[in-house]
PDB file of N, CA, C and O in Angstrom:
ATOM      1  N   MET A   1      -1.031  11.133 -16.696  1.00  0.00           N
ATOM      2  CA  MET A   1      -0.294   9.466 -16.036  1.00  0.00           C
ATOM      3  C   MET A   1      -1.037   9.598 -14.584  1.00  0.00           C
ATOM      4  O   MET A   1      -1.638  10.668 -14.488  1.00  0.00           O
ATOM      5  N   CYS A   2      -1.110   8.948 -13.695  1.00  0.00           N
ATOM      6  CA  CYS A   2      -1.632   8.308 -12.318  1.00  0.00           C
ATOM      7  C   CYS A   2      -0.462   7.065 -11.928  1.00  0.00           C
ATOM      8  O   CYS A   2       0.091   6.550 -12.900  1.00  0.00           O
ATOM      9  N   LEU A   3      -0.190   6.723 -10.970  1.00  0.00           N
ATOM     10  CA  LEU A   3       0.966   6.124 -10.347  1.00  0.00           C
ATOM     11  C   LEU A   3      -0.177   5.552  -8.747  1.00  0.00           C
ATOM     12  O   LEU A   3      -0.868   6.266  -8.021  1.00  0.00           O
ATOM     13  N   ALA A   4       0.049   4.050  -8.694  1.00  0.00           N
ATOM     14  CA  ALA A   4      -0.275   3.250  -7.451  1.00  0.00           C
ATOM     15  C   ALA A   4       0.545   2.560  -7.010  1.00  0.00           C
ATOM     16  O   ALA A   4       0.781   1.490  -7.570  1.00  0.00           O
ATOM     17  N   VAL A   5       1.370   3.018  -5.656  1.00  0.00           N
ATOM     18  CA  VAL A   5       2.422   2.601  -5.305  1.00  0.00           C
ATOM     19  C   VAL A   5       2.315   1.461  -4.391  1.00  0.00           C
ATOM     20  O   VAL A   5       1.376   1.687  -3.628  1.00  0.00           O
ATOM     21  N   PRO A   6       2.979   0.109  -4.086  1.00  0.00           N
ATOM     22  CA  PRO A   6       2.785  -0.459  -3.065  1.00  0.00           C
ATOM     23  C   PRO A   6       2.897  -0.063  -1.442  1.00  0.00           C
ATOM     24  O   PRO A   6       3.355   1.048  -1.173  1.00  0.00           O
ATOM     25  N   GLY A   7       2.427  -1.085  -0.198  1.00  0.00           N
ATOM     26  CA  GLY A   7       2.665  -0.906   0.775  1.00  0.00           C
ATOM     27  C   GLY A   7       2.539  -1.814   1.411  1.00  0.00           C
ATOM     28  O   GLY A   7       2.048  -2.809   0.880  1.00  0.00           O
ATOM     29  N   ARG A   8       2.911  -1.856   2.756  1.00  0.00           N
ATOM     30  CA  ARG A   8       2.772  -3.511   3.074  1.00  0.00           C
ATOM     31  C   ARG A   8       1.875  -2.851   4.360  1.00  0.00           C
ATOM     32  O   ARG A   8       2.360  -1.923   5.007  1.00  0.00           O
ATOM     33  N   ILE A   9       0.233  -3.520   4.753  1.00  0.00           N
ATOM     34  CA  ILE A   9      -0.624  -3.227   5.632  1.00  0.00           C
ATOM     35  C   ILE A   9       0.663  -3.751   7.429  1.00  0.00           C
ATOM     36  O   ILE A   9       1.243  -4.774   7.793  1.00  0.00           O
ATOM     37  N   ILE A  10       0.500  -2.245   8.016  1.00  0.00           N
ATOM     38  CA  ILE A  10       1.378  -2.864   9.819  1.00  0.00           C
ATOM     39  C   ILE A  10       0.039  -2.663  10.734  1.00  0.00           C
ATOM     40  O   ILE A  10       0.406  -2.869  11.891  1.00  0.00           O
ATOM     41  N   SER A  11      -1.097  -2.407  10.723  1.00  0.00           N
ATOM     42  CA  SER A  11      -2.283  -1.755  11.459  1.00  0.00           C
ATOM     43  C   SER A  11      -3.410  -1.823  10.816  1.00  0.00           C
ATOM     44  O   SER A  11      -3.430  -1.267   9.718  1.00  0.00           O
ATOM     45  N   LEU A  12      -4.755  -2.560  11.331  1.00  0.00           N
ATOM     46  CA  LEU A  12      -5.793  -1.947  10.795  1.00  0.00           C
ATOM     47  C   LEU A  12      -6.815  -1.307  11.930  1.00  0.00           C
ATOM     48  O   LEU A  12      -7.041  -1.760  13.053  1.00  0.00           O
ATOM     49  N   SER A  13      -7.356  -0.143  11.323  1.00  0.00           N
ATOM     50  CA  SER A  13      -8.574   0.672  12.567  1.00  0.00           C
ATOM     51  C   SER A  13      -9.668  -0.615  12.668  1.00  0.00           C
ATOM     52  O   SER A  13      -9.552  -1.642  12.000  1.00  0.00           O
ATOM     53  N   ASP A  14     -10.565  -0.399  13.469  1.00  0.00           N
ATOM     54  CA  ASP A  14     -11.774  -0.846  13.611  1.00  0.00           C
ATOM     55  C   ASP A  14     -12.477  -1.591  12.658  1.00  0.00           C
ATOM     56  O   ASP A  14     -13.336  -1.020  11.986  1.00  0.00           O
ATOM     57  N   GLU A  15     -12.197  -3.007  12.469  1.00  0.00           N
ATOM     58  CA  GLU A  15     -12.961  -3.325  11.179  1.00  0.00           C
ATOM     59  C   GLU A  15     -14.940  -3.230  11.393  1.00  0.00           C
ATOM     60  O   GLU A  15     -15.528  -3.996  10.630  1.00  0.00           O
ATOM     61  N   GLN A  16     -15.359  -2.841  11.822  1.00  0.00           N
ATOM     62  CA  GLN A  16     -16.694  -2.701  12.079  1.00  0.00           C
ATOM     63  C   GLN A  16     -17.154  -1.362  11.353  1.00  0.00           C
ATOM     64  O   GLN A  16     -18.323  -0.980  11.330  1.00  0.00           O
ATOM     65  N   THR A  17     -16.356  -0.868  10.914  1.00  0.00           N
ATOM     66  CA  THR A  17     -16.822   1.222  10.484  1.00  0.00           C
ATOM     67  C   THR A  17     -16.671   0.689   9.071  1.00  0.00           C
ATOM     68  O   THR A  17     -16.091  -0.306   8.637  1.00  0.00           O
ATOM     69  N   VAL A  18     -17.697   2.101   8.212  1.00  0.00           N
ATOM     70  CA  VAL A  18     -17.402   2.030   7.012  1.00  0.00           C
ATOM     71  C   VAL A  18     -16.083   2.519   6.199  1.00  0.00           C
ATOM     72  O   VAL A  18     -15.664   2.298   5.062  1.00  0.00           O
ATOM     73  N   MET A  19     -15.531   3.433   7.513  1.00  0.00           N
ATOM     74  CA  MET A  19     -14.086   3.884   6.563  1.00  0.00           C
ATOM     75  C   MET A  19     -13.273   2.759   7.170  1.00  0.00           C
ATOM     76  O   MET A  19     -12.950   2.855   8.354  1.00  0.00           O
ATOM     77  N   ARG A  20     -13.032   2.042   6.689  1.00  0.00           N
ATOM     78  CA  ARG A  20     -12.000   0.897   7.662  1.00  0.00           C
ATOM     79  C   ARG A  20     -10.140   1.763   6.626  1.00  0.00           C
ATOM     80  O   ARG A  20      -9.980   2.079   5.448  1.00  0.00           O
ATOM     81  N   THR A  21      -9.544   1.800   7.374  1.00  0.00           N
ATOM     82  CA  THR A  21      -8.510   2.296   7.278  1.00  0.00           C
ATOM     83  C   THR A  21      -7.343   1.366   8.014  1.00  0.00           C
ATOM     84  O   THR A  21      -7.432   0.454   8.836  1.00  0.00           O
ATOM     85  N   GLY A  22      -6.226   1.989   7.369  1.00  0.00           N
ATOM     86  CA  GLY A  22      -4.773   0.866   7.829  1.00  0.00           C
ATOM     87  C   GLY A  22      -3.305   1.864   7.633  1.00  0.00           C
ATOM     88  O   GLY A  22      -3.062   2.752   6.815  1.00  0.00           O
ATOM     89  N   ARG A  23      -2.461   1.279   8.778  1.00  0.00           N
ATOM     90  CA  ARG A  23      -1.422   2.323   8.744  1.00  0.00           C
ATOM     91  C   ARG A  23      -0.412   1.093   7.474  1.00  0.00           C
ATOM     92  O   ARG A  23      -0.013  -0.061   7.628  1.00  0.00           O
ATOM     93  N   ILE A  24      -0.353   1.713   6.721  1.00  0.00           N
ATOM     94  CA  ILE A  24       0.393   1.116   5.722  1.00  0.00           C
ATOM     95  C   ILE A  24       1.947   2.136   5.504  1.00  0.00           C
ATOM     96  O   ILE A  24       2.183   3.335   5.358  1.00  0.00           O
ATOM     97  N   ASP A  25       2.903   0.642   5.599  1.00  0.00           N
ATOM     98  CA  ASP A  25       4.692   0.872   5.284  1.00  0.00           C
ATOM     99  C   ASP A  25       4.972   0.929   4.496  1.00  0.00           C
ATOM    100  O   ASP A  25       5.128  -0.216   4.072  1.00  0.00           O
ATOM    101  N   PHE A  26       5.343   1.986   3.434  1.00  0.00           N
ATOM    102  CA  PHE A  26       5.939   2.713   2.070  1.00  0.00           C
ATOM    103  C   PHE A  26       7.421   2.590   2.430  1.00  0.00           C
ATOM    104  O   PHE A  26       8.170   3.552   2.598  1.00  0.00           O
ATOM    105  N   GLY A  27       7.693   1.559   2.510  1.00  0.00           N
ATOM    106  CA  GLY A  27       9.805   1.570   2.652  1.00  0.00           C
ATOM    107  C   GLY A  27      10.038   2.187   4.306  1.00  0.00           C
ATOM    108  O   GLY A  27      11.180   2.094   4.754  1.00  0.00           O
ATOM    109  N   GLY A  28       9.283   2.619   4.922  1.00  0.00           N
ATOM    110  CA  GLY A  28       9.740   3.066   6.463  1.00  0.00           C
ATOM    111  C   GLY A  28       9.093   4.259   6.602  1.00  0.00           C
ATOM    112  O   GLY A  28       9.213   4.912   7.638  1.00  0.00           O
ATOM    113  N   LEU A  29       8.020   4.838   5.141  1.00  0.00           N
ATOM    114  CA  LEU A  29       7.312   5.970   5.634  1.00  0.00           C
ATOM    115  C   LEU A  29       6.002   5.474   5.682  1.00  0.00           C
ATOM    116  O   LEU A  29       5.432   4.830   4.801  1.00  0.00           O
ATOM    117  N   ILE A  30       5.536   5.844   6.849  1.00  0.00           N
ATOM    118  CA  ILE A  30       4.104   5.444   7.350  1.00  0.00           C
ATOM    119  C   ILE A  30       2.892   6.594   7.173  1.00  0.00           C
ATOM    120  O   ILE A  30       2.848   7.759   7.568  1.00  0.00           O
ATOM    121  N   LYS A  31       2.078   5.912   6.533  1.00  0.00           N
ATOM    122  CA  LYS A  31       0.541   6.011   6.210  1.00  0.00           C
ATOM    123  C   LYS A  31      -0.676   6.188   6.516  1.00  0.00           C
ATOM    124  O   LYS A  31      -1.032   5.021   6.354  1.00  0.00           O
ATOM    125  N   GLU A  32      -1.494   6.656   6.794  1.00  0.00           N
ATOM    126  CA  GLU A  32      -2.463   5.971   7.004  1.00  0.00           C
ATOM    127  C   GLU A  32      -3.723   6.512   5.852  1.00  0.00           C
ATOM    128  O   GLU A  32      -4.032   7.662   5.539  1.00  0.00           O
ATOM    129  N   VAL A  33      -4.396   4.925   5.292  1.00  0.00           N
ATOM    130  CA  VAL A  33      -4.972   5.416   3.686  1.00  0.00           C
ATOM    131  C   VAL A  33      -6.266   3.868   4.145  1.00  0.00           C
ATOM    132  O   VAL A  33      -6.435   2.903   4.890  1.00  0.00           O
ATOM    133  N   ASN A  34      -6.789   4.576   3.134  1.00  0.00           N
ATOM    134  CA  ASN A  34      -8.660   4.154   3.717  1.00  0.00           C
ATOM    135  C   ASN A  34      -8.388   2.714   2.615  1.00  0.00           C
ATOM    136  O   ASN A  34      -7.607   2.568   1.674  1.00  0.00           O
ATOM    137  N   LEU A  35      -9.397   1.804   3.218  1.00  0.00           N
ATOM    138  CA  LEU A  35      -9.088  -0.209   2.879  1.00  0.00           C
ATOM    139  C   LEU A  35     -10.592  -0.051   2.605  1.00  0.00           C
ATOM    140  O   LEU A  35     -10.935  -1.213   2.823  1.00  0.00           O
ATOM    141  N   ALA A  36     -11.519   0.479   2.335  1.00  0.00           N
ATOM    142  CA  ALA A  36     -12.987   0.160   1.913  1.00  0.00           C
ATOM    143  C   ALA A  36     -12.834  -0.236   0.707  1.00  0.00           C
ATOM    144  O   ALA A  36     -13.959  -0.591   0.353  1.00  0.00           O
ATOM    145  N   TYR A  37     -12.000  -0.413  -0.269  1.00  0.00           N
ATOM    146  CA  TYR A  37     -12.169  -0.746  -1.191  1.00  0.00           C
ATOM    147  C   TYR A  37     -11.310  -2.420  -1.614  1.00  0.00           C
ATOM    148  O   TYR A  37     -11.051  -3.029  -2.652  1.00  0.00           O
ATOM    149  N   VAL A  38     -11.104  -2.642  -0.146  1.00  0.00           N
ATOM    150  CA  VAL A  38     -10.347  -4.119  -0.241  1.00  0.00           C
ATOM    151  C   VAL A  38     -10.539  -4.809   0.936  1.00  0.00           C
ATOM    152  O   VAL A  38      -9.736  -5.638   1.365  1.00  0.00           O
ATOM    153  N   PRO A  39     -11.368  -4.561   1.368  1.00  0.00           N
ATOM    154  CA  PRO A  39     -11.831  -5.251   2.828  1.00  0.00           C
ATOM    155  C   PRO A  39     -11.402  -6.823   3.434  1.00  0.00           C
ATOM    156  O   PRO A  39     -11.568  -7.243   4.579  1.00  0.00           O
ATOM    157  N   GLU A  40     -10.673  -7.671   2.016  1.00  0.00           N
ATOM    158  CA  GLU A  40      -9.757  -8.812   2.427  1.00  0.00           C
ATOM    159  C   GLU A  40      -8.712  -8.686   2.805  1.00  0.00           C
ATOM    160  O   GLU A  40      -8.065  -9.710   3.026  1.00  0.00           O
ATOM    161  N   ALA A  41      -8.159  -7.491   3.017  1.00  0.00           N
ATOM    162  CA  ALA A  41      -7.039  -6.903   3.649  1.00  0.00           C
ATOM    163  C   ALA A  41      -6.704  -7.484   5.063  1.00  0.00           C
ATOM    164  O   ALA A  41      -7.556  -7.657   5.935  1.00  0.00           O
ATOM    165  N   ARG A  42      -5.623  -7.715   5.170  1.00  0.00           N
ATOM    166  CA  ARG A  42      -5.632  -8.416   6.436  1.00  0.00           C
ATOM    167  C   ARG A  42      -3.314  -7.279   6.890  1.00  0.00           C
ATOM    168  O   ARG A  42      -2.468  -6.702   6.208  1.00  0.00           O
ATOM    169  N   ILE A  43      -3.448  -7.553   7.955  1.00  0.00           N
ATOM    170  CA  ILE A  43      -2.307  -6.672   8.036  1.00  0.00           C
ATOM    171  C   ILE A  43      -1.129  -8.487   7.810  1.00  0.00           C
ATOM    172  O   ILE A  43      -1.226  -9.678   8.105  1.00  0.00           O
ATOM    173  N   GLY A  44      -0.357  -7.751   7.265  1.00  0.00           N
ATOM    174  CA  GLY A  44       1.010  -8.233   6.229  1.00  0.00           C
ATOM    175  C   GLY A  44       0.733  -8.609   5.033  1.00  0.00           C
ATOM    176  O   GLY A  44       1.458  -9.315   4.333  1.00  0.00           O
ATOM    177  N   ASP A  45      -0.237  -8.197   4.760  1.00  0.00           N
ATOM    178  CA  ASP A  45      -0.462  -7.937   3.164  1.00  0.00           C
ATOM    179  C   ASP A  45      -0.226  -6.746   2.587  1.00  0.00           C
ATOM    180  O   ASP A  45      -0.159  -5.685   3.208  1.00  0.00           O
ATOM    181  N   TYR A  46      -0.056  -6.915   1.059  1.00  0.00           N
ATOM    182  CA  TYR A  46       0.601  -5.802   0.299  1.00  0.00           C
ATOM    183  C   TYR A  46      -0.757  -5.312   0.090  1.00  0.00           C
ATOM    184  O   TYR A  46      -1.821  -5.905   0.269  1.00  0.00           O
ATOM    185  N   VAL A  47      -0.460  -3.723  -0.461  1.00  0.00           N
ATOM    186  CA  VAL A  47      -1.637  -3.248  -1.345  1.00  0.00           C
ATOM    187  C   VAL A  47      -0.896  -1.909  -2.395  1.00  0.00           C
ATOM    188  O   VAL A  47       0.057  -1.169  -2.156  1.00  0.00           O
ATOM    189  N   LEU A  48      -1.751  -1.998  -3.539  1.00  0.00           N
ATOM    190  CA  LEU A  48      -1.402  -0.703  -4.455  1.00  0.00           C
ATOM    191  C   LEU A  48      -2.192   0.532  -3.842  1.00  0.00           C
ATOM    192  O   LEU A  48      -3.328   0.274  -3.443  1.00  0.00           O
ATOM    193  N   VAL A  49      -1.810   1.642  -3.734  1.00  0.00           N
ATOM    194  CA  VAL A  49      -2.230   2.502  -3.485  1.00  0.00           C
ATOM    195  C   VAL A  49      -2.505   3.855  -4.227  1.00  0.00           C
ATOM    196  O   VAL A  49      -1.633   4.520  -4.786  1.00  0.00           O
ATOM    197  N   HIS A  50      -3.730   4.147  -4.163  1.00  0.00           N
ATOM    198  CA  HIS A  50      -3.770   5.425  -5.383  1.00  0.00           C
ATOM    199  C   HIS A  50      -4.547   6.927  -4.248  1.00  0.00           C
ATOM    200  O   HIS A  50      -5.621   6.704  -3.690  1.00  0.00           O
ATOM    201  N   VAL A  51      -3.899   8.222  -4.074  1.00  0.00           N
ATOM    202  CA  VAL A  51      -4.101   8.908  -3.654  1.00  0.00           C
ATOM    203  C   VAL A  51      -5.234   8.494  -2.098  1.00  0.00           C
ATOM    204  O   VAL A  51      -6.430   8.780  -2.053  1.00  0.00           O
ATOM    205  N   GLY A  52      -4.800   8.098  -1.469  1.00  0.00           N
ATOM    206  CA  GLY A  52      -5.264   7.669   0.036  1.00  0.00           C
ATOM    207  C   GLY A  52      -5.903   6.447   0.144  1.00  0.00           C
ATOM    208  O   GLY A  52      -6.429   6.024   1.173  1.00  0.00           O
ATOM    209  N   PHE A  53      -5.857   5.899  -0.895  1.00  0.00           N
ATOM    210  CA  PHE A  53      -6.972   4.650  -1.402  1.00  0.00           C
ATOM    211  C   PHE A  53      -6.133   3.391  -1.463  1.00  0.00           C
ATOM    212  O   PHE A  53      -4.981   3.490  -1.885  1.00  0.00           O
ATOM    213  N   ALA A  54      -6.656   2.100  -1.042  1.00  0.00           N
ATOM    214  CA  ALA A  54      -5.609   1.071  -1.642  1.00  0.00           C
ATOM    215  C   ALA A  54      -6.876   0.521  -2.215  1.00  0.00           C
ATOM    216  O   ALA A  54      -8.053   0.446  -1.864  1.00  0.00           O
ATOM    217  N   LEU A  55      -6.010   0.100  -3.439  1.00  0.00           N
ATOM    218  CA  LEU A  55      -7.022   0.131  -4.740  1.00  0.00           C
ATOM    219  C   LEU A  55      -7.129  -2.173  -4.633  1.00  0.00           C
ATOM    220  O   LEU A  55      -8.147  -2.860  -4.725  1.00  0.00           O
ATOM    221  N   THR A  56      -5.973  -2.548  -4.469  1.00  0.00           N
ATOM    222  CA  THR A  56      -6.425  -3.715  -4.395  1.00  0.00           C
ATOM    223  C   THR A  56      -5.105  -4.550  -3.745  1.00  0.00           C
ATOM    224  O   THR A  56      -3.960  -4.101  -3.798  1.00  0.00           O
ATOM    225  N   VAL A  57      -5.436  -5.751  -3.169  1.00  0.00           N
ATOM    226  CA  VAL A  57      -3.888  -6.443  -2.528  1.00  0.00           C
ATOM    227  C   VAL A  57      -3.103  -7.282  -3.844  1.00  0.00           C
ATOM    228  O   VAL A  57      -3.654  -7.932  -4.733  1.00  0.00           O
ATOM    229  N   ILE A  58      -1.954  -7.088  -3.688  1.00  0.00           N
ATOM    230  CA  ILE A  58      -0.927  -7.564  -4.761  1.00  0.00           C
ATOM    231  C   ILE A  58      -0.370  -8.978  -3.727  1.00  0.00           C
ATOM    232  O   ILE A  58      -0.667  -9.046  -2.534  1.00  0.00           O
ATOM    233  N   ASP A  59       0.485 -10.057  -4.458  1.00  0.00           N
ATOM    234  CA  ASP A  59       1.544 -10.371  -3.737  1.00  0.00           C
ATOM    235  C   ASP A  59       2.182 -10.024  -3.656  1.00  0.00           C
ATOM    236  O   ASP A  59       2.523  -9.191  -4.495  1.00  0.00           O
ATOM    237  N   GLU A  60       3.015 -10.336  -2.507  1.00  0.00           N
ATOM    238  CA  GLU A  60       4.153 -10.008  -1.809  1.00  0.00           C
ATOM    239  C   GLU A  60       5.820  -9.701  -2.948  1.00  0.00           C
ATOM    240  O   GLU A  60       6.553  -8.742  -2.709  1.00  0.00           O
ATOM    241  N   ALA A  61       6.135 -10.750  -4.158  1.00  0.00           N
ATOM    242  CA  ALA A  61       6.633 -11.100  -4.846  1.00  0.00           C
ATOM    243  C   ALA A  61       6.690  -9.870  -5.727  1.00  0.00           C
ATOM    244  O   ALA A  61       7.720  -9.231  -5.941  1.00  0.00           O
ATOM    245  N   GLU A  62       5.150  -9.519  -6.357  1.00  0.00           N
ATOM    246  CA  GLU A  62       5.009  -7.748  -7.466  1.00  0.00           C
ATOM    247  C   GLU A  62       5.464  -7.180  -6.504  1.00  0.00           C
ATOM    248  O   GLU A  62       6.581  -6.722  -6.746  1.00  0.00           O
ATOM    249  N   ALA A  63       4.977  -6.922  -5.131  1.00  0.00           N
ATOM    250  CA  ALA A  63       4.579  -5.712  -4.394  1.00  0.00           C
ATOM    251  C   ALA A  63       6.438  -5.593  -4.723  1.00  0.00           C
ATOM    252  O   ALA A  63       6.506  -4.622  -5.476  1.00  0.00           O
ATOM    253  N   GLU A  64       7.669  -6.041  -4.537  1.00  0.00           N
ATOM    254  CA  GLU A  64       8.865  -6.752  -4.126  1.00  0.00           C
ATOM    255  C   GLU A  64       9.143  -5.813  -5.523  1.00  0.00           C
ATOM    256  O   GLU A  64       9.401  -4.609  -5.549  1.00  0.00           O
ATOM    257  N   ARG A  65       9.009  -6.737  -6.662  1.00  0.00           N
ATOM    258  CA  ARG A  65       9.574  -6.123  -7.941  1.00  0.00           C
ATOM    259  C   ARG A  65       8.840  -5.127  -8.431  1.00  0.00           C
ATOM    260  O   ARG A  65       8.995  -5.020  -9.648  1.00  0.00           O
ATOM    261  N   VAL A  66       7.718  -3.952  -7.726  1.00  0.00           N
ATOM    262  CA  VAL A  66       7.241  -2.568  -8.480  1.00  0.00           C
ATOM    263  C   VAL A  66       8.389  -1.996  -7.252  1.00  0.00           C
ATOM    264  O   VAL A  66       9.057  -1.011  -7.569  1.00  0.00           O
ATOM    265  N   ILE A  67       8.548  -2.437  -6.261  1.00  0.00           N
ATOM    266  CA  ILE A  67       9.599  -1.637  -5.340  1.00  0.00           C
ATOM    267  C   ILE A  67      10.859  -1.352  -5.827  1.00  0.00           C
ATOM    268  O   ILE A  67      11.491  -0.295  -5.832  1.00  0.00           O
ATOM    269  N   GLY A  68      11.185  -2.677  -6.320  1.00  0.00           N
ATOM    270  CA  GLY A  68      12.234  -2.639  -7.056  1.00  0.00           C
ATOM    271  C   GLY A  68      12.954  -1.779  -8.286  1.00  0.00           C
ATOM    272  O   GLY A  68      14.139  -1.631  -8.585  1.00  0.00           O
ATOM    273  N   HIS A  69      11.606  -1.233  -8.920  1.00  0.00           N
ATOM    274  CA  HIS A  69      11.572  -0.817 -10.142  1.00  0.00           C
ATOM    275  C   HIS A  69      11.552   1.088  -9.456  1.00  0.00           C
ATOM    276  O   HIS A  69      12.320   2.035  -9.623  1.00  0.00           O
ATOM    277  N   LEU A  70      10.746   0.973  -8.969  1.00  0.00           N
ATOM    278  CA  LEU A  70      10.679   2.362  -8.160  1.00  0.00           C
ATOM    279  C   LEU A  70      12.307   3.107  -7.686  1.00  0.00           C
ATOM    280  O   LEU A  70      12.656   4.262  -7.933  1.00  0.00           O
ATOM    281  N   ARG A  71      13.081   2.080  -6.976  1.00  0.00           N
ATOM    282  CA  ARG A  71      14.081   2.539  -6.124  1.00  0.00           C
ATOM    283  C   ARG A  71      15.182   2.532  -7.422  1.00  0.00           C
ATOM    284  O   ARG A  71      16.281   3.070  -7.291  1.00  0.00           O
ATOM    285  N   ARG A  72      14.809   1.928  -8.575  1.00  0.00           N
ATOM    286  CA  ARG A  72      15.993   2.226  -9.649  1.00  0.00           C
ATOM    287  C   ARG A  72      15.791   3.281 -10.357  1.00  0.00           C
ATOM    288  O   ARG A  72      16.735   3.635 -11.064  1.00  0.00           O
ATOM    289  N   ILE A  73      14.924   3.840 -10.380  1.00  0.00           N
ATOM    290  CA  ILE A  73      13.931   5.147 -10.835  1.00  0.00           C
ATOM    291  C   ILE A  73      14.652   6.617  -9.929  1.00  0.00           C
ATOM    292  O   ILE A  73      14.937   7.741 -10.342  1.00  0.00           O
ATOM    293  N   ASP A  74      14.770   5.964  -8.505  1.00  0.00           N
ATOM    294  CA  ASP A  74      14.997   7.151  -7.485  1.00  0.00           C
ATOM    295  C   ASP A  74      16.358   7.122  -7.634  1.00  0.00           C
ATOM    296  O   ASP A  74      16.942   8.182  -7.405  1.00  0.00           O
ATOM    297  N   GLU A  75      17.205   5.884  -8.059  1.00  0.00           N
ATOM    298  CA  GLU A  75      18.778   6.215  -8.261  1.00  0.00           C
ATOM    299  C   GLU A  75      19.269   7.079  -9.857  1.00  0.00           C
ATOM    300  O   GLU A  75      20.332   7.606 -10.185  1.00  0.00           O
ATOM    301  N   LEU A  76      18.128   6.935 -10.487  1.00  0.00           N
ATOM    302  CA  LEU A  76      18.610   7.311 -11.645  1.00  0.00           C
ATOM    303  C   LEU A  76      18.911   8.560 -11.398  1.00  0.00           C
ATOM    304  O   LEU A  76      20.049   9.020 -11.492  1.00  0.00           O
ATOM    305  N   SER A  77      17.589   9.386 -10.962  1.00  0.00           N
ATOM    306  CA  SER A  77      17.130  10.865 -10.696  1.00  0.00           C
ATOM    307  C   SER A  77      18.007  11.312 -10.038  1.00  0.00           C
ATOM    308  O   SER A  77      17.930  12.532  -9.889  1.00  0.00           O
ATOM    309  N   ALA A  78      19.209  10.606  -9.351  1.00  0.00           N
ATOM    310  CA  ALA A  78      20.551  11.214  -8.310  1.00  0.00           C
ATOM    311  C   ALA A  78      21.216  11.804  -9.129  1.00  0.00           C
ATOM    312  O   ALA A  78      22.252  12.374  -8.788  1.00  0.00           O
TER     313      ALA A  78
END
């Protein structure tokens, strides 16, 4: 089973490069992610990330819904 996790773009690398990356905030955990598959993504957008690659841009409401489910799963495992 694969899992893509939503995160918010907080900064972007040089957009002229082929290997465009961005810093993504996953609820306080910041990671560098490859944005090659989402050239339309901008700072403030939410993206779904799987193994270091942003796969698609999603709207904020959907991102918050998924984040809420992940938080509930974490609470149940405690």
